[in-house]
ChimeraX commands (.cxc) that place a marker at each C-alpha (Angstrom):
marker #1 position 0.00,0.00,0.00 radius 0.5
marker #1 position 1.27,3.47,-0.84 radius 0.5
marker #1 position 1.56,6.12,1.84 radius 0.5
marker #1 position -1.46,8.36,2.13 radius 0.5
marker #1 position -2.93,10.78,4.62 radius 0.5
marker #1 position -1.43,10.38,8.09 radius 0.5
marker #1 position -4.00,10.02,10.85 radius 0.5
marker #1 position -3.67,11.17,14.45 radius 0.5
marker #1 position -6.03,9.84,17.14 radius 0.5
marker #1 position -8.79,12.18,18.27 radius 0.5
marker #1 position -9.37,9.96,21.31 radius 0.5
marker #1 position -8.12,6.87,23.11 radius 0.5
marker #1 position -10.46,4.19,24.39 radius 0.5
marker #1 position -10.54,3.04,28.01 radius 0.5
marker #1 position -12.01,-0.45,27.82 radius 0.5
marker #1 position -12.64,-3.45,30.09 radius 0.5
marker #1 position -10.94,-5.61,27.44 radius 0.5
marker #1 position -7.26,-5.81,28.34 radius 0.5
marker #1 position -6.36,-8.42,25.69 radius 0.5
marker #1 position -7.62,-9.23,22.20 radius 0.5
marker #1 position -8.91,-12.69,23.12 radius 0.5
marker #1 position -12.65,-12.70,23.97 radius 0.5
marker #1 position -13.43,-9.26,22.56 radius 0.5
marker #1 position -16.82,-9.69,20.84 radius 0.5
marker #1 position -16.56,-10.05,17.08 radius 0.5
marker #1 position -19.07,-7.23,16.52 radius 0.5
marker #1 position -20.13,-4.13,18.49 radius 0.5
marker #1 position -23.26,-4.15,20.67 radius 0.5
marker #1 position -23.15,-7.92,21.28 radius 0.5
marker #1 position -22.04,-7.11,24.83 radius 0.5
marker #1 position -24.04,-4.07,26.02 radius 0.5
marker #1 position -22.42,-4.36,29.47 radius 0.5
marker #1 position -19.03,-3.43,27.97 radius 0.5
marker #1 position -18.79,0.21,29.04 radius 0.5
marker #1 position -15.84,2.39,28.14 radius 0.5
marker #1 position -14.62,5.94,27.87 radius 0.5
marker #1 position -13.26,7.81,24.90 radius 0.5
marker #1 position -10.61,10.21,26.19 radius 0.5
marker #1 position -10.19,13.14,23.79 radius 0.5
marker #1 position -6.60,13.81,22.76 radius 0.5
marker #1 position -4.48,16.82,21.84 radius 0.5
marker #1 position -6.25,19.68,20.11 radius 0.5
marker #1 position -9.50,17.69,20.22 radius 0.5
marker #1 position -9.56,17.70,24.02 radius 0.5
marker #1 position -11.92,20.65,24.30 radius 0.5
marker #1 position -15.58,21.12,25.19 radius 0.5
marker #1 position -16.67,22.91,21.99 radius 0.5
marker #1 position -15.77,19.96,19.77 radius 0.5
marker #1 position -18.58,17.96,21.45 radius 0.5
marker #1 position -21.30,20.62,21.37 radius 0.5
marker #1 position -24.56,19.12,20.08 radius 0.5
marker #1 position -23.41,15.51,20.37 radius 0.5
marker #1 position -25.70,14.97,23.37 radius 0.5
marker #1 position -28.67,15.00,20.96 radius 0.5
marker #1 position -27.65,11.59,19.57 radius 0.5
marker #1 position -28.06,8.17,21.19 radius 0.5
marker #1 position -25.44,6.34,19.10 radius 0.5
marker #1 position -22.09,7.13,17.50 radius 0.5
marker #1 position -19.95,5.79,14.69 radius 0.5
marker #1 position -16.33,5.25,15.66 radius 0.5
marker #1 position -13.50,4.89,13.16 radius 0.5
marker #1 position -10.55,3.32,14.93 radius 0.5
marker #1 position -7.32,1.42,14.43 radius 0.5
marker #1 position -6.27,-2.20,14.98 radius 0.5
marker #1 position -3.16,-0.90,16.69 radius 0.5
marker #1 position -1.84,-4.27,17.91 radius 0.5
marker #1 position -2.01,-5.88,14.44 radius 0.5
marker #1 position -0.04,-3.33,12.40 radius 0.5
marker #1 position 3.30,-5.16,12.57 radius 0.5
marker #1 position 1.68,-8.34,11.21 radius 0.5
marker #1 position 0.56,-6.70,7.98 radius 0.5
marker #1 position -2.65,-7.52,6.14 radius 0.5
marker #1 position -4.11,-10.49,4.26 radius 0.5
marker #1 position -6.17,-10.46,1.02 radius 0.5
marker #1 position -8.05,-13.57,2.17 radius 0.5
marker #1 position -9.07,-14.58,5.69 radius 0.5
marker #1 position -11.10,-17.27,7.51 radius 0.5
marker #1 position -14.26,-15.79,9.11 radius 0.5
marker #1 position -15.12,-17.38,12.48 radius 0.5
marker #1 position -18.81,-17.52,11.48 radius 0.5
marker #1 position -17.86,-20.05,8.79 radius 0.5
marker #1 position -16.00,-22.30,11.20 radius 0.5
marker #1 position -12.57,-20.82,10.58 radius 0.5
marker #1 position -11.92,-23.11,7.60 radius 0.5
marker #1 position -13.46,-21.22,4.64 radius 0.5
marker #1 position -11.46,-18.44,2.99 radius 0.5
marker #1 position -13.09,-15.19,1.82 radius 0.5
marker #1 position -11.74,-11.89,0.58 radius 0.5
marker #1 position -10.93,-9.57,3.45 radius 0.5
marker #1 position -13.39,-6.96,2.14 radius 0.5
marker #1 position -16.19,-9.53,2.60 radius 0.5
marker #1 position -15.36,-9.81,6.32 radius 0.5
marker #1 position -14.81,-7.78,9.46 radius 0.5
marker #1 position -11.36,-9.34,9.94 radius 0.5
marker #1 position -8.66,-7.37,11.74 radius 0.5
marker #1 position -5.89,-7.85,9.12 radius 0.5
marker #1 position -6.97,-5.09,6.74 radius 0.5
marker #1 position -4.98,-2.97,4.24 radius 0.5
marker #1 position -5.28,0.20,6.31 radius 0.5
marker #1 position -5.93,-1.45,9.68 radius 0.5
marker #1 position -9.15,0.49,10.33 radius 0.5
marker #1 position -12.24,-0.66,12.23 radius 0.5
marker #1 position -15.78,0.74,12.28 radius 0.5
marker #1 position -18.17,0.39,15.22 radius 0.5
marker #1 position -21.53,1.76,16.33 radius 0.5
marker #1 position -21.73,2.37,20.08 radius 0.5
marker #1 position -24.35,3.82,22.42 radius 0.5
marker #1 position -23.58,7.24,23.91 radius 0.5
marker #1 position -24.33,7.48,27.63 radius 0.5
marker #1 position -22.86,10.81,28.49 radius 0.5
marker #1 position -20.29,13.55,28.05 radius 0.5
marker #1 position -18.00,14.28,30.96 radius 0.5
marker #1 position -14.90,16.03,32.19 radius 0.5
marker #1 position -12.35,15.18,34.87 radius 0.5
marker #1 position -9.96,18.03,35.44 radius 0.5
marker #1 position -8.81,19.03,31.96 radius 0.5
marker #1 position -9.75,15.68,30.41 radius 0.5
marker #1 position -12.92,15.61,28.29 radius 0.5
marker #1 position -14.45,12.22,27.54 radius 0.5
marker #1 position -17.44,10.33,26.18 radius 0.5
marker #1 position -18.95,7.40,28.05 radius 0.5
marker #1 position -20.14,4.69,25.64 radius 0.5
marker #1 position -21.32,1.09,25.77 radius 0.5
marker #1 position -21.45,-1.94,23.50 radius 0.5
marker #1 position -17.79,-1.45,22.60 radius 0.5
marker #1 position -15.69,-4.09,20.87 radius 0.5
marker #1 position -12.41,-2.23,21.39 radius 0.5
marker #1 position -9.21,-3.17,23.17 radius 0.5
marker #1 position -8.06,-0.91,25.98 radius 0.5
marker #1 position -5.89,1.83,24.46 radius 0.5
marker #1 position -7.43,1.63,20.98 radius 0.5
marker #1 position -6.86,4.86,19.00 radius 0.5
marker #1 position -10.04,6.52,17.75 radius 0.5
marker #1 position -9.55,8.44,14.49 radius 0.5
marker #1 position -13.01,9.93,14.07 radius 0.5
marker #1 position -16.36,10.17,15.85 radius 0.5
marker #1 position -19.59,10.73,13.93 radius 0.5
marker #1 position -23.26,10.78,14.98 radius 0.5
marker #1 position -25.40,7.81,13.97 radius 0.5
marker #1 position -28.33,9.03,11.83 radius 0.5
marker #1 position -31.23,6.52,12.02 radius 0.5
marker #1 position -33.10,7.53,8.87 radius 0.5
marker #1 position -30.05,7.04,6.64 radius 0.5
marker #1 position -27.83,4.63,8.57 radius 0.5
marker #1 position -30.43,1.99,9.48 radius 0.5
marker #1 position -31.45,-0.46,6.75 radius 0.5
marker #1 position -33.87,-3.11,8.09 radius 0.5
marker #1 position -34.07,-4.82,4.69 radius 0.5
marker #1 position -30.29,-5.21,4.31 radius 0.5
marker #1 position -28.84,-8.62,3.46 radius 0.5
marker #1 position -26.13,-9.95,5.75 radius 0.5
marker #1 position -24.73,-12.76,3.63 radius 0.5
marker #1 position -23.28,-15.53,5.78 radius 0.5
marker #1 position -23.91,-13.39,8.90 radius 0.5
marker #1 position -27.60,-12.61,8.41 radius 0.5
marker #1 position -28.63,-13.99,11.83 radius 0.5
marker #1 position -26.89,-13.43,15.18 radius 0.5
marker #1 position -24.87,-16.39,16.50 radius 0.5
marker #1 position -26.41,-18.66,19.13 radius 0.5
marker #1 position -25.52,-17.66,22.68 radius 0.5
marker #1 position -24.15,-19.86,25.44 radius 0.5
marker #1 position -25.18,-19.89,29.07 radius 0.5
marker #1 position -22.89,-19.45,32.07 radius 0.5
marker #1 position -22.65,-21.30,35.36 radius 0.5
marker #1 position -20.27,-20.73,38.28 radius 0.5
marker #1 position -18.39,-23.55,39.99 radius 0.5
marker #1 position -18.62,-23.52,43.83 radius 0.5
marker #1 position -14.97,-22.57,44.36 radius 0.5
marker #1 position -15.41,-19.47,42.16 radius 0.5
marker #1 position -18.62,-18.10,43.67 radius 0.5
marker #1 position -16.93,-16.00,46.36 radius 0.5
marker #1 position -14.30,-14.80,43.89 radius 0.5
marker #1 position -16.96,-13.64,41.43 radius 0.5
marker #1 position -18.87,-11.91,44.22 radius 0.5
marker #1 position -15.71,-10.04,45.24 radius 0.5
marker #1 position -15.06,-8.97,41.64 radius 0.5
marker #1 position -18.65,-7.74,41.43 radius 0.5
marker #1 position -18.23,-5.79,44.69 radius 0.5
marker #1 position -15.08,-4.06,43.45 radius 0.5
marker #1 position -16.24,-3.66,39.85 radius 0.5
marker #1 position -20.05,-3.31,39.76 radius 0.5
marker #1 position -21.47,-4.94,36.64 radius 0.5
marker #1 position -18.60,-7.42,36.32 radius 0.5
marker #1 position -20.86,-10.50,36.55 radius 0.5
marker #1 position -23.13,-9.34,33.73 radius 0.5
marker #1 position -20.12,-8.35,31.62 radius 0.5
marker #1 position -18.64,-11.82,32.12 radius 0.5
marker #1 position -21.95,-13.48,31.23 radius 0.5
marker #1 position -22.34,-11.46,28.03 radius 0.5
marker #1 position -18.71,-11.97,26.95 radius 0.5
marker #1 position -18.83,-15.74,27.45 radius 0.5
marker #1 position -22.26,-15.96,25.78 radius 0.5
marker #1 position -20.52,-15.14,22.48 radius 0.5
marker #1 position -18.28,-18.26,22.78 radius 0.5
marker #1 position -14.91,-16.53,22.32 radius 0.5
marker #1 position -13.06,-19.80,21.67 radius 0.5
marker #1 position -11.37,-20.03,18.24 radius 0.5
marker #1 position -13.88,-21.39,15.73 radius 0.5
marker #1 position -11.56,-24.17,14.58 radius 0.5
marker #1 position -10.86,-25.47,18.08 radius 0.5
marker #1 position -12.27,-28.84,19.09 radius 0.5
marker #1 position -14.23,-29.20,22.34 radius 0.5
marker #1 position -11.91,-29.95,25.27 radius 0.5
marker #1 position -13.99,-30.24,28.48 radius 0.5
marker #1 position -10.95,-30.11,30.78 radius 0.5
marker #1 position -9.27,-27.15,29.10 radius 0.5
marker #1 position -9.29,-23.91,31.09 radius 0.5
marker #1 position -9.66,-20.67,29.12 radius 0.5
marker #1 position -8.84,-17.24,30.49 radius 0.5
marker #1 position -9.50,-13.62,29.63 radius 0.5
marker #1 position -8.63,-10.34,31.33 radius 0.5
marker #1 position -11.62,-8.08,32.04 radius 0.5
marker #1 position -10.75,-4.87,33.86 radius 0.5
marker #1 position -8.27,-5.97,36.56 radius 0.5
marker #1 position -9.52,-9.55,36.78 radius 0.5
marker #1 position -8.57,-12.81,35.12 radius 0.5
marker #1 position -11.77,-14.72,34.34 radius 0.5
marker #1 position -11.20,-18.45,33.86 radius 0.5
marker #1 position -13.72,-20.97,32.57 radius 0.5
marker #1 position -14.28,-24.39,31.05 radius 0.5
marker #1 position -16.81,-25.47,28.46 radius 0.5
marker #1 position -18.85,-28.50,29.49 radius 0.5
marker #1 position -21.82,-29.71,27.43 radius 0.5
marker #1 position -21.83,-26.37,25.58 radius 0.5
marker #1 position -22.15,-24.43,28.85 radius 0.5
marker #1 position -19.52,-21.96,30.08 radius 0.5
marker #1 position -18.49,-22.99,33.59 radius 0.5
marker #1 position -16.55,-20.30,35.49 radius 0.5
marker #1 position -13.88,-21.97,37.60 radius 0.5
marker #1 position -11.90,-18.97,38.91 radius 0.5
marker #1 position -11.88,-15.17,39.03 radius 0.5
marker #1 position -8.41,-13.95,40.02 radius 0.5
marker #1 position -7.30,-10.41,40.75 radius 0.5
marker #1 position -4.38,-9.43,38.49 radius 0.5
marker link #1:1,2 radius 0.2
marker link #1:2,3 radius 0.2
marker link #1:3,4 radius 0.2
marker link #1:4,5 radius 0.2
marker link #1:5,6 radius 0.2
marker link #1:6,7 radius 0.2
marker link #1:7,8 radius 0.2
marker link #1:8,9 radius 0.2
marker link #1:9,10 radius 0.2
marker link #1:10,11 radius 0.2
marker link #1:11,12 radius 0.2
marker link #1:12,13 radius 0.2
marker link #1:13,14 radius 0.2
marker link #1:14,15 radius 0.2
marker link #1:15,16 radius 0.2
marker link #1:16,17 radius 0.2
marker link #1:17,18 radius 0.2
marker link #1:18,19 radius 0.2
marker link #1:19,20 radius 0.2
marker link #1:20,21 radius 0.2
marker link #1:21,22 radius 0.2
marker link #1:22,23 radius 0.2
marker link #1:23,24 radius 0.2
marker link #1:24,25 radius 0.2
marker link #1:25,26 radius 0.2
marker link #1:26,27 radius 0.2
marker link #1:27,28 radius 0.2
marker link #1:28,29 radius 0.2
marker link #1:29,30 radius 0.2
marker link #1:30,31 radius 0.2
marker link #1:31,32 radius 0.2
marker link #1:32,33 radius 0.2
marker link #1:33,34 radius 0.2
marker link #1:34,35 radius 0.2
marker link #1:35,36 radius 0.2
marker link #1:36,37 radius 0.2
marker link #1:37,38 radius 0.2
marker link #1:38,39 radius 0.2
marker link #1:39,40 radius 0.2
marker link #1:40,41 radius 0.2
marker link #1:41,42 radius 0.2
marker link #1:42,43 radius 0.2
marker link #1:43,44 radius 0.2
marker link #1:44,45 radius 0.2
marker link #1:45,46 radius 0.2
marker link #1:46,47 radius 0.2
marker link #1:47,48 radius 0.2
marker link #1:48,49 radius 0.2
marker link #1:49,50 radius 0.2
marker link #1:50,51 radius 0.2
marker link #1:51,52 radius 0.2
marker link #1:52,53 radius 0.2
marker link #1:53,54 radius 0.2
marker link #1:54,55 radius 0.2
marker link #1:55,56 radius 0.2
marker link #1:56,57 radius 0.2
marker link #1:57,58 radius 0.2
marker link #1:58,59 radius 0.2
marker link #1:59,60 radius 0.2
marker link #1:60,61 radius 0.2
marker link #1:61,62 radius 0.2
marker link #1:62,63 radius 0.2
marker link #1:63,64 radius 0.2
marker link #1:64,65 radius 0.2
marker link #1:65,66 radius 0.2
marker link #1:66,67 radius 0.2
marker link #1:67,68 radius 0.2
marker link #1:68,69 radius 0.2
marker link #1:69,70 radius 0.2
marker link #1:70,71 radius 0.2
marker link #1:71,72 radius 0.2
marker link #1:72,73 radius 0.2
marker link #1:73,74 radius 0.2
marker link #1:74,75 radius 0.2
marker link #1:75,76 radius 0.2
marker link #1:76,77 radius 0.2
marker link #1:77,78 radius 0.2
marker link #1:78,79 radius 0.2
marker link #1:79,80 radius 0.2
marker link #1:80,81 radius 0.2
marker link #1:81,82 radius 0.2
marker link #1:82,83 radius 0.2
marker link #1:83,84 radius 0.2
marker link #1:84,85 radius 0.2
marker link #1:85,86 radius 0.2
marker link #1:86,87 radius 0.2
marker link #1:87,88 radius 0.2
marker link #1:88,89 radius 0.2
marker link #1:89,90 radius 0.2
marker link #1:90,91 radius 0.2
marker link #1:91,92 radius 0.2
marker link #1:92,93 radius 0.2
marker link #1:93,94 radius 0.2
marker link #1:94,95 radius 0.2
marker link #1:95,96 radius 0.2
marker link #1:96,97 radius 0.2
marker link #1:97,98 radius 0.2
marker link #1:98,99 radius 0.2
marker link #1:99,100 radius 0.2
marker link #1:100,101 radius 0.2
marker link #1:101,102 radius 0.2
marker link #1:102,103 radius 0.2
marker link #1:103,104 radius 0.2
marker link #1:104,105 radius 0.2
marker link #1:105,106 radius 0.2
marker link #1:106,107 radius 0.2
marker link #1:107,108 radius 0.2
marker link #1:108,109 radius 0.2
marker link #1:109,110 radius 0.2
marker link #1:110,111 radius 0.2
marker link #1:111,112 radius 0.2
marker link #1:112,113 radius 0.2
marker link #1:113,114 radius 0.2
marker link #1:114,115 radius 0.2
marker link #1:115,116 radius 0.2
marker link #1:116,117 radius 0.2
marker link #1:117,118 radius 0.2
marker link #1:118,119 radius 0.2
marker link #1:119,120 radius 0.2
marker link #1:120,121 radius 0.2
marker link #1:121,122 radius 0.2
marker link #1:122,123 radius 0.2
marker link #1:123,124 radius 0.2
marker link #1:124,125 radius 0.2
marker link #1:125,126 radius 0.2
marker link #1:126,127 radius 0.2
marker link #1:127,128 radius 0.2
marker link #1:128,129 radius 0.2
marker link #1:129,130 radius 0.2
marker link #1:130,131 radius 0.2
marker link #1:131,132 radius 0.2
marker link #1:132,133 radius 0.2
marker link #1:133,134 radius 0.2
marker link #1:134,135 radius 0.2
marker link #1:135,136 radius 0.2
marker link #1:136,137 radius 0.2
marker link #1:137,138 radius 0.2
marker link #1:138,139 radius 0.2
marker link #1:139,140 radius 0.2
marker link #1:140,141 radius 0.2
marker link #1:141,142 radius 0.2
marker link #1:142,143 radius 0.2
marker link #1:143,144 radius 0.2
marker link #1:144,145 radius 0.2
marker link #1:145,146 radius 0.2
marker link #1:146,147 radius 0.2
marker link #1:147,148 radius 0.2
marker link #1:148,149 radius 0.2
marker link #1:149,150 radius 0.2
marker link #1:150,151 radius 0.2
marker link #1:151,152 radius 0.2
marker link #1:152,153 radius 0.2
marker link #1:153,154 radius 0.2
marker link #1:154,155 radius 0.2
marker link #1:155,156 radius 0.2
marker link #1:156,157 radius 0.2
marker link #1:157,158 radius 0.2
marker link #1:158,159 radius 0.2
marker link #1:159,160 radius 0.2
marker link #1:160,161 radius 0.2
marker link #1:161,162 radius 0.2
marker link #1:162,163 radius 0.2
marker link #1:163,164 radius 0.2
marker link #1:164,165 radius 0.2
marker link #1:165,166 radius 0.2
marker link #1:166,167 radius 0.2
marker link #1:167,168 radius 0.2
marker link #1:168,169 radius 0.2
marker link #1:169,170 radius 0.2
marker link #1:170,171 radius 0.2
marker link #1:171,172 radius 0.2
marker link #1:172,173 radius 0.2
marker link #1:173,174 radius 0.2
marker link #1:174,175 radius 0.2
marker link #1:175,176 radius 0.2
marker link #1:176,177 radius 0.2
marker link #1:177,178 radius 0.2
marker link #1:178,179 radius 0.2
marker link #1:179,180 radius 0.2
marker link #1:180,181 radius 0.2
marker link #1:181,182 radius 0.2
marker link #1:182,183 radius 0.2
marker link #1:183,184 radius 0.2
marker link #1:184,185 radius 0.2
marker link #1:185,186 radius 0.2
marker link #1:186,187 radius 0.2
marker link #1:187,188 radius 0.2
marker link #1:188,189 radius 0.2
marker link #1:189,190 radius 0.2
marker link #1:190,191 radius 0.2
marker link #1:191,192 radius 0.2
marker link #1:192,193 radius 0.2
marker link #1:193,194 radius 0.2
marker link #1:194,195 radius 0.2
marker link #1:195,196 radius 0.2
marker link #1:196,197 radius 0.2
marker link #1:197,198 radius 0.2
marker link #1:198,199 radius 0.2
marker link #1:199,200 radius 0.2
marker link #1:200,201 radius 0.2
marker link #1:201,202 radius 0.2
marker link #1:202,203 radius 0.2
marker link #1:203,204 radius 0.2
marker link #1:204,205 radius 0.2
marker link #1:205,206 radius 0.2
marker link #1:206,207 radius 0.2
marker link #1:207,208 radius 0.2
marker link #1:208,209 radius 0.2
marker link #1:209,210 radius 0.2
marker link #1:210,211 radius 0.2
marker link #1:211,212 radius 0.2
marker link #1:212,213 radius 0.2
marker link #1:213,214 radius 0.2
marker link #1:214,215 radius 0.2
marker link #1:215,216 radius 0.2
marker link #1:216,217 radius 0.2
marker link #1:217,218 radius 0.2
marker link #1:218,219 radius 0.2
marker link #1:219,220 radius 0.2
marker link #1:220,221 radius 0.2
marker link #1:221,222 radius 0.2
marker link #1:222,223 radius 0.2
marker link #1:223,224 radius 0.2
marker link #1:224,225 radius 0.2
marker link #1:225,226 radius 0.2
marker link #1:226,227 radius 0.2
marker link #1:227,228 radius 0.2
marker link #1:228,229 radius 0.2
marker link #1:229,230 radius 0.2
marker link #1:230,231 radius 0.2
marker link #1:231,232 radius 0.2
marker link #1:232,233 radius 0.2
marker link #1:233,234 radius 0.2
view
């Protein structure tokens, strides 16, 4: 790819997702994922947000900042097709893209300020902590929503999984919930999406782990049910 216009972040995302694994594959699949967009540089000013409170949802244009060194791929394996079928990258939402840009719709909950830092509070994010945001635009329902649109191989949402908690993890989960209100629902919604690699065979004894906020959530999959076995403070 030839060099083009250089982009500078207008904001950085504070997110509960501290690693790429288990981030939902689309925005709004996990409404409990709440984050902040911290305005940066010359954009960190109140006037740049004037009028934004009139909108319930926002478009975010952002960067896959942890994938840049790996380059891009013209063909990828979408998880929705089992991870074995190759499609052109432009027919997918894959992360390995020519310009490394992502596009997400999120719900706007509020506009705030702490000291000199202006921020937006949003939910339904599918962004890694520290993700650079390159533009923010209001979502316009009459032009942006298309109920009759065709979604190809992703027309219907994926089936969701349920979550149980093993006895030894109940007190740990309760403590995480006490220190981070909403943690239990966030965990339930994240695991409901079955974040395991699509090509991976079922291994009932295998323990998976993901970092959410400052906690390491660990679980097993038994009879297609997510079974939380530990919640450990990092």
